[in-house]
C-alpha positions as CSV (number, residue, x, y, z in Angstrom):
1,M,23.1,-5.2,-19.0
2,S,24.5,-1.7,-19.5
3,D,25.1,0.6,-16.8
4,I,22.7,3.3,-18.5
5,R,19.6,0.6,-18.6
6,M,20.7,-0.4,-15.1
7,A,20.4,3.0,-13.6
8,G,17.2,3.4,-15.6
9,L,15.8,0.4,-14.0
10,F,16.7,1.5,-10.5
11,N,15.4,5.0,-11.3
12,E,12.0,3.5,-12.2
13,I,11.8,1.4,-9.1
14,F,12.7,4.2,-7.0
15,K,9.9,6.6,-8.8
16,F,7.4,3.5,-8.4
17,S,8.4,3.2,-4.5
18,K,8.2,6.8,-4.3
19,G,11.6,6.4,-2.1
20,S,10.2,3.6,0.1
21,I,12.9,1.1,0.8
22,G,10.7,-1.6,2.1
23,V,8.5,-1.2,-1.2
24,A,12.0,-0.9,-3.7
25,L,12.9,-4.1,-2.0
26,S,9.8,-5.6,-2.6
27,S,9.4,-4.8,-6.1
28,W,12.9,-5.8,-7.0
29,L,12.4,-9.1,-5.2
30,T,9.0,-9.4,-7.0
31,M,11.0,-9.0,-10.4
32,I,13.6,-11.5,-10.2
33,N,12.7,-14.5,-12.6
34,K,15.3,-17.1,-11.8
35,N,18.9,-16.8,-10.8
36,S,22.1,-19.1,-11.5
37,D,25.3,-18.2,-10.2
38,E,26.8,-15.1,-11.2
39,I,23.3,-14.3,-13.4
40,I,20.2,-13.1,-12.3
41,S,17.3,-13.1,-14.8
42,I,14.6,-10.1,-14.1
43,N,11.0,-9.3,-15.7
44,K,9.9,-5.7,-16.2
45,L,8.3,-4.0,-13.0
46,K,4.9,-4.4,-13.1
47,K,2.9,-1.5,-12.1
48,P,-0.4,-2.5,-10.5
49,D,-3.7,-0.9,-12.4
50,L,-5.1,1.8,-9.9
51,K,-8.6,1.5,-11.1
52,I,-9.4,-0.9,-8.6
53,I,-8.9,1.3,-5.8
54,A,-11.0,4.0,-7.4
55,D,-13.9,1.0,-7.7
56,L,-13.6,0.3,-3.9
57,D,-16.7,0.8,-2.0
58,S,-16.7,4.5,-1.0
59,E,-16.8,3.1,2.7
60,W,-13.7,1.3,2.1
61,Q,-12.1,4.2,0.9
62,I,-13.0,6.4,4.2
63,W,-11.7,3.9,6.3
64,L,-8.4,3.6,4.3
65,T,-8.2,7.1,4.3
66,Q,-8.5,7.2,8.0
67,F,-5.5,4.9,8.3
68,I,-3.4,6.7,6.0
69,L,-3.9,9.8,7.9
70,H,-3.7,8.2,11.8
71,K,-1.1,5.6,10.7
72,Q,-2.3,3.1,13.3
73,L,-5.9,2.6,15.0
74,T,-7.1,0.4,17.3
75,K,-10.7,-0.7,17.0
76,T,-11.6,1.4,19.9
77,R,-10.4,4.2,18.3
78,I,-11.7,3.5,14.9
79,A,-15.4,3.2,16.9
80,R,-15.1,6.7,18.1
81,I,-13.8,8.2,14.7
82,F,-16.9,6.8,12.9
83,N,-19.2,6.8,15.7
84,A,-19.8,3.2,15.5
85,D,-20.4,0.1,17.0
86,E,-18.6,-3.1,18.0
87,K,-20.0,-5.2,15.6
88,Y,-19.7,-2.7,12.4
89,V,-16.0,-1.9,13.4
90,N,-15.1,-5.6,13.7
91,H,-16.8,-6.4,10.5
92,T,-15.3,-4.4,8.3
93,S,-11.8,-4.6,10.2
94,E,-11.9,-8.3,9.6
95,A,-12.8,-7.7,5.9
96,L,-10.0,-5.4,5.1
97,L,-7.4,-7.6,7.0
98,R,-8.7,-10.3,4.5
99,S,-8.3,-7.8,1.4
100,G,-4.5,-7.3,2.6
101,F,-5.4,-3.7,2.4
102,I,-4.7,-3.5,6.3
103,V,-2.5,-5.6,8.6
104,K,-1.8,-5.9,12.0
105,G,0.5,-3.5,13.8
106,V,1.5,-3.3,17.3
107,N,-0.5,-3.6,20.9
108,N,-3.6,-4.6,19.1
109,S,-3.0,-1.9,16.7
110,L,-4.5,-2.1,12.4
111,K,-2.7,0.0,9.9
112,I,-2.5,0.4,6.1
113,N,-0.4,-2.6,4.3
114,P,3.2,-0.6,3.9
115,Y,3.8,-2.2,0.5
116,I,0.9,-0.9,-0.9
117,E,0.1,2.5,1.4
118,H,2.0,4.8,-1.6
119,L,-0.5,3.6,-4.0
120,F,-3.5,4.3,-2.2
121,I,-1.9,7.4,-1.2
122,E,-1.5,8.5,-5.0
123,K,-5.0,7.6,-5.6
124,F,-6.7,9.1,-3.2
125,T,-4.5,12.2,-3.6
126,H,-6.0,12.2,-8.0
127,M,-9.7,11.4,-6.3
128,G,-9.3,14.5,-4.0
129,L,-9.7,12.5,-1.0
130,L,-6.4,13.3,0.4
131,W,-4.1,16.7,-0.1
132,N,-0.8,16.5,-1.8
133,N,1.4,17.2,1.1
134,L,1.2,13.8,3.3
């Protein structure tokens, strides 16, 4: 691979990851097809279709927006934000955990999955659910 093509590849990864090192590294690793000795075979970066985010239930979009804004939330804090009962909070948070959109954080908190957070921010900003300056 020429230096120019390699620079273009890393630039594409950087743009996709919005500068997040963890997302860039994860993207790079998923691109590796096989390796042997001193040769690495890679596939083209597959960018996900963001239409699925727009097609999410509006309730989930609101929840995910709150996770973006607050970074980490406990179930108690979620109940206060939505003025909701424990059963509702448990049901919805468990569904979001199973989907992989949120993950467990520290001290019984929940947070948006850091590997896909930039995708939600991009789409929610485009949809008008978030402002550009996050």
